[in-house]
Biopython code that builds the backbone (N, CA, C, O; Angstrom):
import numpy as np
from Bio.PDB.StructureBuilder import StructureBuilder

atoms = [
    (1, "MET", "N", (46.171, -19.378, 122.551)),
    (1, "MET", "CA", (45.645, -18.167, 123.157)),
    (1, "MET", "C", (46.724, -17.092, 123.232)),
    (1, "MET", "O", (46.440, -15.911, 123.037)),
    (2, "ALA", "N", (47.965, -17.500, 123.515)),
    (2, "ALA", "CA", (49.050, -16.520, 123.617)),
    (2, "ALA", "C", (49.299, -15.844, 122.272)),
    (2, "ALA", "O", (49.569, -14.644, 122.224)),
    (3, "ALA", "N", (49.210, -16.602, 121.180)),
    (3, "ALA", "CA", (49.411, -16.034, 119.846)),
    (3, "ALA", "C", (48.305, -15.027, 119.520)),
    (3, "ALA", "O", (48.573, -13.978, 118.933)),
    (4, "MET", "N", (47.074, -15.340, 119.895)),
    (4, "MET", "CA", (45.966, -14.411, 119.667)),
    (4, "MET", "C", (46.156, -13.140, 120.492)),
    (4, "MET", "O", (45.915, -12.037, 120.003)),
    (5, "GLN", "N", (46.584, -13.295, 121.728)),
    (5, "GLN", "CA", (46.801, -12.131, 122.594)),
    (5, "GLN", "C", (47.923, -11.254, 122.056)),
    (5, "GLN", "O", (47.839, -10.027, 122.110)),
    (6, "GLU", "N", (48.980, -11.887, 121.535)),
    (6, "GLU", "CA", (50.096, -11.135, 120.946)),
    (6, "GLU", "C", (49.627, -10.303, 119.751)),
    (6, "GLU", "O", (50.019, -9.145, 119.610)),
    (7, "GLU", "N", (48.791, -10.888, 118.893)),
    (7, "GLU", "CA", (48.251, -10.163, 117.741)),
    (7, "GLU", "C", (47.344, -9.030, 118.189)),
    (7, "GLU", "O", (47.437, -7.921, 117.664)),
    (8, "PHE", "N", (46.480, -9.288, 119.139)),
    (8, "PHE", "CA", (45.561, -8.264, 119.643)),
    (8, "PHE", "C", (46.335, -7.120, 120.264)),
    (8, "PHE", "O", (46.018, -5.957, 120.019)),
    (9, "ASP", "N", (47.350, -7.429, 121.068)),
    (9, "ASP", "CA", (48.178, -6.388, 121.691)),
    (9, "ASP", "C", (48.889, -5.544, 120.643)),
    (9, "ASP", "O", (49.008, -4.329, 120.805)),
    (10, "ALA", "N", (49.364, -6.175, 119.564)),
    (10, "ALA", "CA", (50.034, -5.430, 118.491)),
    (10, "ALA", "C", (49.059, -4.487, 117.797)),
    (10, "ALA", "O", (49.428, -3.365, 117.452)),
    (11, "LEU", "N", (47.820, -4.926, 117.588)),
    (11, "LEU", "CA", (46.813, -4.059, 116.973)),
    (11, "LEU", "C", (46.522, -2.853, 117.856)),
    (11, "LEU", "O", (46.376, -1.738, 117.355)),
    (12, "LEU", "N", (46.437, -3.066, 119.166)),
    (12, "LEU", "CA", (46.209, -1.955, 120.089)),
    (12, "LEU", "C", (47.423, -1.038, 120.160)),
    (12, "LEU", "O", (47.288, 0.185, 120.115)),
    (13, "ARG", "N", (48.604, -1.630, 120.272)),
    (13, "ARG", "CA", (49.846, -0.859, 120.398)),
    (13, "ARG", "C", (50.081, 0.033, 119.182)),
    (13, "ARG", "O", (50.553, 1.161, 119.319)),
    (14, "ASN", "N", (49.756, -0.469, 118.000)),
    (14, "ASN", "CA", (49.971, 0.290, 116.773)),
    (14, "ASN", "C", (48.779, 1.171, 116.395)),
    (14, "ASN", "O", (48.799, 1.847, 115.366)),
    (15, "ARG", "N", (47.752, 1.156, 117.227)),
    (15, "ARG", "CA", (46.552, 1.972, 117.017)),
    (15, "ARG", "C", (45.984, 1.789, 115.607)),
    (15, "ARG", "O", (45.731, 2.765, 114.901)),
    (16, "THR", "N", (45.790, 0.546, 115.209)),
    (16, "THR", "CA", (45.294, 0.253, 113.870)),
    (16, "THR", "C", (43.781, 0.247, 113.789)),
    (16, "THR", "O", (43.233, 0.173, 112.689)),
    (17, "TRP", "N", (43.099, 0.321, 114.895)),
    (17, "TRP", "CA", (41.652, 0.342, 114.864)),
    (17, "TRP", "C", (41.130, 0.981, 116.136)),
    (17, "TRP", "O", (41.843, 1.106, 117.131)),
    (18, "GLN", "N", (39.884, 1.377, 116.082)),
    (18, "GLN", "CA", (39.204, 1.873, 117.276)),
    (18, "GLN", "C", (37.740, 1.451, 117.211)),
    (18, "GLN", "O", (37.164, 1.337, 116.129)),
    (19, "LEU", "N", (37.160, 1.227, 118.348)),
    (19, "LEU", "CA", (35.770, 0.818, 118.420)),
    (19, "LEU", "C", (34.891, 2.052, 118.269)),
    (19, "LEU", "O", (35.063, 3.036, 118.990)),
    (20, "VAL", "N", (33.959, 2.000, 117.340)),
    (20, "VAL", "CA", (33.061, 3.127, 117.085)),
    (20, "VAL", "C", (31.621, 2.612, 117.051)),
    (20, "VAL", "O", (31.391, 1.423, 116.832)),
    (21, "PRO", "N", (30.660, 3.503, 117.266)),
    (21, "PRO", "CA", (29.266, 3.067, 117.160)),
    (21, "PRO", "C", (28.951, 2.652, 115.720)),
    (21, "PRO", "O", (29.487, 3.223, 114.770)),
    (22, "ARG", "N", (28.093, 1.672, 115.571)),
    (22, "ARG", "CA", (27.719, 1.197, 114.241)),
    (22, "ARG", "C", (26.765, 2.197, 113.578)),
    (22, "ARG", "O", (25.709, 2.511, 114.128)),
    (23, "PRO", "N", (27.140, 2.694, 112.395)),
    (23, "PRO", "CA", (26.221, 3.587, 111.668)),
    (23, "PRO", "C", (24.988, 2.810, 111.195)),
    (23, "PRO", "O", (25.065, 1.611, 110.925)),
    (24, "ARG", "N", (23.874, 3.494, 111.102)),
    (24, "ARG", "CA", (22.648, 2.853, 110.618)),
    (24, "ARG", "C", (22.865, 2.359, 109.192)),
    (24, "ARG", "O", (23.478, 3.055, 108.383)),
    (25, "HIS", "N", (22.381, 1.197, 108.885)),
    (25, "HIS", "CA", (22.433, 0.592, 107.550)),
    (25, "HIS", "C", (23.862, 0.348, 107.059)),
    (25, "HIS", "O", (24.094, 0.252, 105.854)),
    (26, "ALA", "N", (24.818, 0.247, 107.984)),
    (26, "ALA", "CA", (26.211, -0.008, 107.591)),
    (26, "ALA", "C", (26.408, -1.482, 107.282)),
    (26, "ALA", "O", (25.814, -2.346, 107.927)),
    (27, "ASN", "N", (27.242, -1.763, 106.293)),
    (27, "ASN", "CA", (27.628, -3.130, 105.977)),
    (27, "ASN", "C", (28.825, -3.468, 106.864)),
    (27, "ASN", "O", (29.967, -3.183, 106.503)),
    (28, "VAL", "N", (28.571, -4.060, 107.995)),
    (28, "VAL", "CA", (29.644, -4.400, 108.924)),
    (28, "VAL", "C", (30.341, -5.650, 108.408)),
    (28, "VAL", "O", (29.703, -6.675, 108.171)),
    (29, "ILE", "N", (31.634, -5.557, 108.240)),
    (29, "ILE", "CA", (32.417, -6.653, 107.688)),
    (29, "ILE", "C", (33.063, -7.418, 108.833)),
    (29, "ILE", "O", (33.813, -6.854, 109.630)),
    (30, "SER", "N", (32.766, -8.687, 108.900)),
    (30, "SER", "CA", (33.281, -9.508, 109.988)),
    (30, "SER", "C", (34.710, -9.953, 109.688)),
    (30, "SER", "O", (35.237, -9.732, 108.598)),
    (31, "GLY", "N", (35.309, -10.576, 110.674)),
    (31, "GLY", "CA", (36.658, -11.101, 110.510)),
    (31, "GLY", "C", (36.748, -12.484, 111.124)),
    (31, "GLY", "O", (35.771, -13.017, 111.650)),
    (32, "LYS", "N", (37.938, -13.052, 111.046)),
    (32, "LYS", "CA", (38.158, -14.360, 111.666)),
    (32, "LYS", "C", (39.631, -14.510, 111.999)),
    (32, "LYS", "O", (40.480, -13.801, 111.459)),
    (33, "TRP", "N", (39.918, -15.432, 112.886)),
    (33, "TRP", "CA", (41.292, -15.738, 113.248)),
    (33, "TRP", "C", (41.844, -16.772, 112.277)),
    (33, "TRP", "O", (41.167, -17.741, 111.932)),
    (34, "VAL", "N", (43.086, -16.554, 111.840)),
    (34, "VAL", "CA", (43.804, -17.510, 110.997)),
    (34, "VAL", "C", (45.058, -17.915, 111.765)),
    (34, "VAL", "O", (45.801, -17.059, 112.245)),
    (35, "PHE", "N", (45.287, -19.205, 111.878)),
    (35, "PHE", "CA", (46.402, -19.719, 112.671)),
    (35, "PHE", "C", (47.435, -20.397, 111.773)),
    (35, "PHE", "O", (47.099, -20.991, 110.748)),
    (36, "LYS", "N", (48.687, -20.294, 112.182)),
    (36, "LYS", "CA", (49.772, -20.883, 111.412)),
    (36, "LYS", "C", (50.869, -21.353, 112.354)),
    (36, "LYS", "O", (51.099, -20.758, 113.407)),
    (37, "HIS", "N", (51.545, -22.431, 111.961)),
    (37, "HIS", "CA", (52.718, -22.896, 112.700)),
    (37, "HIS", "C", (53.953, -22.289, 112.049)),
    (37, "HIS", "O", (54.144, -22.437, 110.842)),
    (38, "LYS", "N", (54.783, -21.617, 112.814)),
    (38, "LYS", "CA", (56.061, -21.119, 112.316)),
    (38, "LYS", "C", (57.110, -22.168, 112.675)),
    (38, "LYS", "O", (57.259, -22.537, 113.841)),
    (39, "LEU", "N", (57.831, -22.642, 111.668)),
    (39, "LEU", "CA", (58.789, -23.723, 111.868)),
    (39, "LEU", "C", (60.222, -23.221, 111.809)),
    (39, "LEU", "O", (60.520, -22.231, 111.141)),
    (40, "ARG", "N", (61.096, -23.911, 112.509)),
    (40, "ARG", "CA", (62.533, -23.651, 112.430)),
    (40, "ARG", "C", (63.067, -24.301, 111.154)),
    (40, "ARG", "O", (62.371, -25.113, 110.544)),
    (41, "PRO", "N", (64.296, -23.957, 110.739)),
    (41, "PRO", "CA", (64.858, -24.580, 109.527)),
    (41, "PRO", "C", (64.904, -26.104, 109.571)),
    (41, "PRO", "O", (64.853, -26.758, 108.529)),
    (42, "ASP", "N", (65.000, -26.674, 110.781)),
    (42, "ASP", "CA", (65.055, -28.136, 110.876)),
    (42, "ASP", "C", (63.669, -28.779, 110.884)),
    (42, "ASP", "O", (63.551, -30.000, 110.987)),
    (43, "GLY", "N", (62.623, -27.963, 110.777)),
    (43, "GLY", "CA", (61.262, -28.481, 110.702)),
    (43, "GLY", "C", (60.539, -28.587, 112.024)),
    (43, "GLY", "O", (59.361, -28.944, 112.047)),
    (44, "THR", "N", (61.205, -28.290, 113.130)),
    (44, "THR", "CA", (60.544, -28.337, 114.430)),
    (44, "THR", "C", (59.741, -27.062, 114.658)),
    (44, "THR", "O", (60.012, -26.031, 114.042)),
    (45, "LEU", "N", (58.763, -27.136, 115.537)),
    (45, "LEU", "CA", (57.880, -26.012, 115.815)),
    (45, "LEU", "C", (58.630, -24.903, 116.535)),
    (45, "LEU", "O", (59.258, -25.136, 117.568)),
    (46, "ASP", "N", (58.563, -23.705, 115.989)),
    (46, "ASP", "CA", (59.179, -22.536, 116.623)),
    (46, "ASP", "C", (58.158, -21.824, 117.491)),
    (46, "ASP", "O", (58.407, -21.555, 118.666)),
    (47, "ARG", "N", (56.982, -21.514, 116.893)),
    (47, "ARG", "CA", (55.937, -20.828, 117.646)),
    (47, "ARG", "C", (54.628, -20.897, 116.864)),
    (47, "ARG", "O", (54.593, -21.264, 115.689)),
    (48, "TYR", "N", (53.578, -20.536, 117.549)),
    (48, "TYR", "CA", (52.268, -20.429, 116.918)),
    (48, "TYR", "C", (52.046, -18.971, 116.528)),
    (48, "TYR", "O", (52.449, -18.057, 117.247)),
    (49, "LYS", "N", (51.405, -18.765, 115.391)),
    (49, "LYS", "CA", (51.134, -17.415, 114.924)),
    (49, "LYS", "C", (49.640, -17.282, 114.665)),
    (49, "LYS", "O", (49.023, -18.178, 114.090)),
    (50, "ALA", "N", (49.065, -16.174, 115.085)),
    (50, "ALA", "CA", (47.645, -15.918, 114.871)),
    (50, "ALA", "C", (47.495, -14.558, 114.209)),
    (50, "ALA", "O", (48.201, -13.612, 114.557)),
    (51, "ARG", "N", (46.588, -14.461, 113.268)),
    (51, "ARG", "CA", (46.315, -13.200, 112.580)),
    (51, "ARG", "C", (44.814, -12.988, 112.532)),
    (51, "ARG", "O", (44.058, -13.923, 112.265)),
    (52, "TRP", "N", (44.384, -11.771, 112.788)),
    (52, "TRP", "CA", (42.983, -11.397, 112.640)),
    (52, "TRP", "C", (42.831, -10.845, 111.230)),
    (52, "TRP", "O", (43.474, -9.854, 110.884)),
    (53, "VAL", "N", (41.999, -11.463, 110.421)),
    (53, "VAL", "CA", (41.812, -11.035, 109.037)),
    (53, "VAL", "C", (40.343, -10.673, 108.804)),
    (53, "VAL", "O", (39.437, -11.249, 109.406)),
    (54, "VAL", "N", (40.144, -9.717, 107.927)),
    (54, "VAL", "CA", (38.805, -9.254, 107.594)),
    (54, "VAL", "C", (38.304, -10.036, 106.395)),
    (54, "VAL", "O", (39.073, -10.346, 105.486)),
    (55, "ARG", "N", (37.054, -10.346, 106.389)),
    (55, "ARG", "CA", (36.434, -11.066, 105.273)),
    (55, "ARG", "C", (36.044, -10.056, 104.196)),
    (55, "ARG", "O", (34.873, -9.711, 104.038)),
    (56, "GLY", "N", (37.049, -9.594, 103.464)),
    (56, "GLY", "CA", (36.860, -8.543, 102.469)),
    (56, "GLY", "C", (35.918, -8.908, 101.342)),
    (56, "GLY", "O", (35.410, -8.020, 100.657)),
    (57, "PHE", "N", (35.672, -10.191, 101.132)),
    (57, "PHE", "CA", (34.763, -10.603, 100.068)),
    (57, "PHE", "C", (33.332, -10.141, 100.341)),
    (57, "PHE", "O", (32.477, -10.241, 99.461)),
    (58, "ARG", "N", (33.063, -9.640, 101.537)),
    (58, "ARG", "CA", (31.724, -9.146, 101.868)),
    (58, "ARG", "C", (31.552, -7.676, 101.503)),
    (58, "ARG", "O", (30.472, -7.114, 101.689)),
    (59, "GLN", "N", (32.617, -7.042, 100.979)),
    (59, "GLN", "CA", (32.547, -5.645, 100.574)),
    (59, "GLN", "C", (32.043, -5.536, 99.140)),
    (59, "GLN", "O", (32.137, -6.484, 98.360)),
    (60, "HIS", "N", (31.510, -4.375, 98.808)),
    (60, "HIS", "CA", (31.006, -4.106, 97.468)),
    (60, "HIS", "C", (31.743, -2.898, 96.889)),
    (60, "HIS", "O", (31.762, -1.825, 97.491)),
    (61, "ALA", "N", (32.351, -3.086, 95.712)),
    (61, "ALA", "CA", (33.106, -2.008, 95.064)),
    (61, "ALA", "C", (32.199, -0.804, 94.826)),
    (61, "ALA", "O", (31.058, -0.948, 94.386)),
    (62, "GLY", "N", (32.723, 0.389, 95.124)),
    (62, "GLY", "CA", (31.971, 1.615, 94.939)),
    (62, "GLY", "C", (31.039, 1.943, 96.088)),
    (62, "GLY", "O", (30.526, 3.058, 96.178)),
    (63, "ILE", "N", (30.817, 0.972, 96.972)),
    (63, "ILE", "CA", (29.954, 1.211, 98.138)),
    (63, "ILE", "C", (30.796, 1.193, 99.413)),
    (63, "ILE", "O", (30.799, 2.163, 100.172)),
    (64, "ASP", "N", (31.504, 0.101, 99.646)),
    (64, "ASP", "CA", (32.323, -0.042, 100.843)),
    (64, "ASP", "C", (33.765, 0.425, 100.621)),
    (64, "ASP", "O", (34.472, 0.729, 101.582)),
    (65, "PHE", "N", (34.199, 0.483, 99.369)),
    (65, "PHE", "CA", (35.556, 0.929, 99.056)),
    (65, "PHE", "C", (35.598, 1.414, 97.619)),
    (65, "PHE", "O", (34.736, 1.078, 96.806)),
    (66, "ASN", "N", (36.624, 2.217, 97.318)),
    (66, "ASN", "CA", (36.805, 2.710, 95.955)),
    (66, "ASN", "C", (38.019, 2.079, 95.290)),
    (66, "ASN", "O", (37.921, 1.575, 94.171)),
    (67, "ASP", "N", (39.153, 2.103, 95.963)),
    (67, "ASP", "CA", (40.392, 1.576, 95.400)),
    (67, "ASP", "C", (40.975, 0.534, 96.343)),
    (67, "ASP", "O", (40.666, 0.508, 97.534)),
    (68, "THR", "N", (41.822, -0.319, 95.789)),
    (68, "THR", "CA", (42.574, -1.255, 96.610)),
    (68, "THR", "C", (44.052, -1.098, 96.294)),
    (68, "THR", "O", (44.426, -0.742, 95.177)),
    (69, "PHE", "N", (44.892, -1.369, 97.296)),
    (69, "PHE", "CA", (46.324, -1.264, 97.112)),
    (69, "PHE", "C", (46.994, -2.218, 98.084)),
    (69, "PHE", "O", (46.687, -2.210, 99.276)),
    (70, "ALA", "N", (47.896, -3.029, 97.591)),
    (70, "ALA", "CA", (48.635, -3.959, 98.441)),
    (70, "ALA", "C", (50.121, -3.838, 98.118)),
    (70, "ALA", "O", (50.570, -4.310, 97.073)),
    (71, "PRO", "N", (50.890, -3.204, 99.012)),
    (71, "PRO", "CA", (52.327, -3.054, 98.758)),
    (71, "PRO", "C", (53.069, -4.379, 98.965)),
    (71, "PRO", "O", (53.379, -4.755, 100.095)),
    (72, "VAL", "N", (53.345, -5.070, 97.881)),
    (72, "VAL", "CA", (54.043, -6.349, 97.947)),
    (72, "VAL", "C", (55.210, -6.342, 96.967)),
    (72, "VAL", "O", (55.245, -5.553, 96.022)),
    (73, "VAL", "N", (56.150, -7.221, 97.208)),
    (73, "VAL", "CA", (57.299, -7.361, 96.321)),
    (73, "VAL", "C", (56.993, -8.456, 95.302)),
    (73, "VAL", "O", (56.547, -9.544, 95.663)),
    (74, "LYS", "N", (57.234, -8.163, 94.049)),
    (74, "LYS", "CA", (56.985, -9.149, 92.998)),
    (74, "LYS", "C", (58.106, -10.191, 92.990)),
    (74, "LYS", "O", (59.258, -9.871, 93.282)),
    (75, "PRO", "N", (57.764, -11.440, 92.654)),
    (75, "PRO", "CA", (58.786, -12.503, 92.629)),
    (75, "PRO", "C", (59.963, -12.174, 91.714)),
    (75, "PRO", "O", (61.098, -12.533, 92.030)),
    (76, "GLY", "N", (59.722, -11.500, 90.588)),
    (76, "GLY", "CA", (60.815, -11.135, 89.687)),
    (76, "GLY", "C", (61.817, -10.210, 90.344)),
    (76, "GLY", "O", (63.015, -10.304, 90.079)),
    (77, "THR", "N", (61.339, -9.310, 91.206)),
    (77, "THR", "CA", (62.229, -8.395, 91.929)),
    (77, "THR", "C", (63.102, -9.169, 92.905)),
    (77, "THR", "O", (64.297, -8.899, 93.022)),
    (78, "ILE", "N", (62.514, -10.123, 93.599)),
    (78, "ILE", "CA", (63.274, -10.944, 94.545)),
    (78, "ILE", "C", (64.347, -11.743, 93.808)),
    (78, "ILE", "O", (65.491, -11.810, 94.256)),
    (79, "ARG", "N", (63.979, -12.347, 92.679)),
    (79, "ARG", "CA", (64.960, -13.114, 91.896)),
    (79, "ARG", "C", (66.096, -12.212, 91.417)),
    (79, "ARG", "O", (67.253, -12.632, 91.430)),
    (80, "THR", "N", (65.795, -10.989, 90.997)),
    (80, "THR", "CA", (66.830, -10.064, 90.516)),
    (80, "THR", "C", (67.790, -9.702, 91.634)),
    (80, "THR", "O", (69.006, -9.718, 91.443)),
    (81, "VAL", "N", (67.251, -9.377, 92.793)),
    (81, "VAL", "CA", (68.110, -9.010, 93.929)),
    (81, "VAL", "C", (68.974, -10.195, 94.352)),
    (81, "VAL", "O", (70.164, -10.026, 94.617)),
    (82, "LEU", "N", (68.391, -11.389, 94.417)),
    (82, "LEU", "CA", (69.182, -12.569, 94.783)),
    (82, "LEU", "C", (70.254, -12.868, 93.736)),
    (82, "LEU", "O", (71.365, -13.267, 94.087)),
    (83, "HIS", "N", (69.934, -12.678, 92.464)),
    (83, "HIS", "CA", (70.916, -12.877, 91.393)),
    (83, "HIS", "C", (72.096, -11.921, 91.563)),
    (83, "HIS", "O", (73.251, -12.325, 91.436)),
    (84, "LEU", "N", (71.801, -10.660, 91.848)),
    (84, "LEU", "CA", (72.874, -9.684, 92.080)),
    (84, "LEU", "C", (73.729, -10.074, 93.281)),
    (84, "LEU", "O", (74.956, -9.992, 93.232)),
    (85, "ALA", "N", (73.075, -10.496, 94.352)),
    (85, "ALA", "CA", (73.813, -10.869, 95.557)),
    (85, "ALA", "C", (74.730, -12.059, 95.300)),
    (85, "ALA", "O", (75.877, -12.059, 95.747)),
    (86, "VAL", "N", (74.246, -13.066, 94.590)),
    (86, "VAL", "CA", (75.061, -14.251, 94.298)),
    (86, "VAL", "C", (76.209, -13.894, 93.356)),
    (86, "VAL", "O", (77.343, -14.324, 93.569)),
    (87, "SER", "N", (75.921, -13.115, 92.323)),
    (87, "SER", "CA", (76.962, -12.790, 91.340)),
    (87, "SER", "C", (78.062, -11.910, 91.932)),
    (87, "SER", "O", (79.183, -11.895, 91.425)),
    (88, "ARG", "N", (77.751, -11.184, 92.990)),
    (88, "ARG", "CA", (78.751, -10.316, 93.622)),
    (88, "ARG", "C", (79.223, -10.855, 94.973)),
    (88, "ARG", "O", (79.964, -10.184, 95.691)),
    (89, "ALA", "N", (78.793, -12.059, 95.310)),
    (89, "ALA", "CA", (79.174, -12.724, 96.568)),
    (89, "ALA", "C", (78.798, -11.891, 97.791)),
    (89, "ALA", "O", (79.529, -11.867, 98.781)),
    (90, "TRP", "N", (77.650, -11.207, 97.719)),
    (90, "TRP", "CA", (77.153, -10.440, 98.856)),
    (90, "TRP", "C", (76.468, -11.392, 99.842)),
    (90, "TRP", "O", (75.855, -12.374, 99.425)),
    (91, "PRO", "N", (76.568, -11.111, 101.136)),
    (91, "PRO", "CA", (75.844, -11.944, 102.101)),
    (91, "PRO", "C", (74.336, -11.652, 102.012)),
    (91, "PRO", "O", (73.926, -10.516, 101.774)),
    (92, "VAL", "N", (73.545, -12.670, 102.202)),
    (92, "VAL", "CA", (72.087, -12.533, 102.170)),
    (92, "VAL", "C", (71.541, -13.008, 103.509)),
    (92, "VAL", "O", (71.935, -14.063, 104.006)),
    (93, "HIS", "N", (70.632, -12.229, 104.093)),
    (93, "HIS", "CA", (70.028, -12.569, 105.377)),
    (93, "HIS", "C", (68.512, -12.513, 105.249)),
    (93, "HIS", "O", (67.980, -11.753, 104.439)),
    (94, "GLN", "N", (67.829, -13.304, 106.036)),
    (94, "GLN", "CA", (66.374, -13.297, 106.069)),
    (94, "GLN", "C", (65.931, -12.739, 107.405)),
    (94, "GLN", "O", (66.583, -12.955, 108.427)),
    (95, "MET", "N", (64.813, -12.016, 107.394)),
    (95, "MET", "CA", (64.271, -11.496, 108.648)),
    (95, "MET", "C", (62.752, -11.456, 108.559)),
    (95, "MET", "O", (62.180, -11.520, 107.471)),
    (96, "ASP", "N", (62.121, -11.352, 109.693)),
    (96, "ASP", "CA", (60.671, -11.272, 109.762)),
    (96, "ASP", "C", (60.322, -10.014, 110.536)),
    (96, "ASP", "O", (60.843, -9.799, 111.630)),
    (97, "VAL", "N", (59.453, -9.184, 109.989)),
    (97, "VAL", "CA", (59.024, -7.956, 110.648)),
    (97, "VAL", "C", (57.607, -8.180, 111.157)),
    (97, "VAL", "O", (56.694, -8.445, 110.374)),
    (98, "SER", "N", (57.426, -8.074, 112.468)),
    (98, "SER", "CA", (56.091, -8.242, 113.033)),
    (98, "SER", "C", (55.184, -7.114, 112.564)),
    (98, "SER", "O", (55.560, -5.943, 112.617)),
    (99, "ASN", "N", (54.010, -7.465, 112.113)),
    (99, "ASN", "CA", (53.026, -6.492, 111.630)),
    (99, "ASN", "C", (53.626, -5.563, 110.589)),
    (99, "ASN", "O", (53.446, -4.347, 110.654)),
    (100, "ALA", "N", (54.344, -6.139, 109.627)),
    (100, "ALA", "CA", (55.052, -5.347, 108.614)),
    (100, "ALA", "C", (54.125, -4.419, 107.851)),
    (100, "ALA", "O", (54.534, -3.324, 107.465)),
    (101, "PHE", "N", (52.877, -4.835, 107.623)),
    (101, "PHE", "CA", (51.949, -4.001, 106.864)),
    (101, "PHE", "C", (51.680, -2.671, 107.557)),
    (101, "PHE", "O", (51.236, -1.722, 106.910)),
    (102, "LEU", "N", (51.937, -2.585, 108.847)),
    (102, "LEU", "CA", (51.692, -1.341, 109.584)),
    (102, "LEU", "C", (52.777, -0.306, 109.378)),
    (102, "LEU", "O", (52.594, 0.857, 109.738)),
    (103, "HIS", "N", (53.905, -0.705, 108.805)),
    (103, "HIS", "CA", (55.036, 0.196, 108.675)),
    (103, "HIS", "C", (55.076, 0.904, 107.319)),
    (103, "HIS", "O", (55.998, 1.675, 107.054)),
    (104, "GLY", "N", (54.102, 0.654, 106.472)),
    (104, "GLY", "CA", (54.031, 1.322, 105.177)),
    (104, "GLY", "C", (53.314, 2.657, 105.299)),
    (104, "GLY", "O", (52.499, 2.846, 106.202)),
    (105, "HIS", "N", (53.614, 3.585, 104.392)),
    (105, "HIS", "CA", (52.966, 4.895, 104.402)),
    (105, "HIS", "C", (51.963, 4.937, 103.255)),
    (105, "HIS", "O", (52.342, 5.003, 102.086)),
    (106, "LEU", "N", (50.692, 4.899, 103.602)),
    (106, "LEU", "CA", (49.636, 4.909, 102.609)),
    (106, "LEU", "C", (48.792, 6.164, 102.785)),
    (106, "LEU", "O", (48.688, 6.695, 103.891)),
    (107, "GLU", "N", (48.195, 6.634, 101.711)),
    (107, "GLU", "CA", (47.340, 7.805, 101.765)),
    (107, "GLU", "C", (45.954, 7.476, 102.317)),
    (107, "GLU", "O", (45.288, 8.352, 102.869)),
    (108, "GLU", "N", (45.508, 6.219, 102.174)),
    (108, "GLU", "CA", (44.162, 5.849, 102.608)),
    (108, "GLU", "C", (44.218, 4.731, 103.625)),
    (108, "GLU", "O", (43.178, 4.284, 104.109)),
]
sb = StructureBuilder()
sb.init_structure("model")
sb.init_model(0)
sb.init_chain("A")
sb.init_seg("    ")
for serial, (resi, resn, name, xyz) in enumerate(atoms, 1):
    if name == "N":
        sb.init_residue(resn, " ", resi, " ")
    sb.init_atom(name, np.array(xyz, "f"), 0.0, 1.0, " ", f" {name:<3s}", serial, name[0])
structure = sb.get_structure()
């Protein structure tokens, strides 16, 4: 429950949605909770993570949306950066950004 509340609070804090009246004949797309265990490097449980995801497969191209865009890093880019870091003995660090998708600048 705490993980779900944390996700819900982040959605409210970042103003990613607002409740609006349902338009007549609208295709309302439902969502669901997805849960995951976040583990420490030694394999022990660090925390529970919950995400609210939309069931996008219920959308129809040209009706519910026109274009799709997902800003992700390609595996080849990651391998190139890691190769450069190793070859130059640069330190490499890992981090996790909460609600990282909210920090991108998109036109739509």
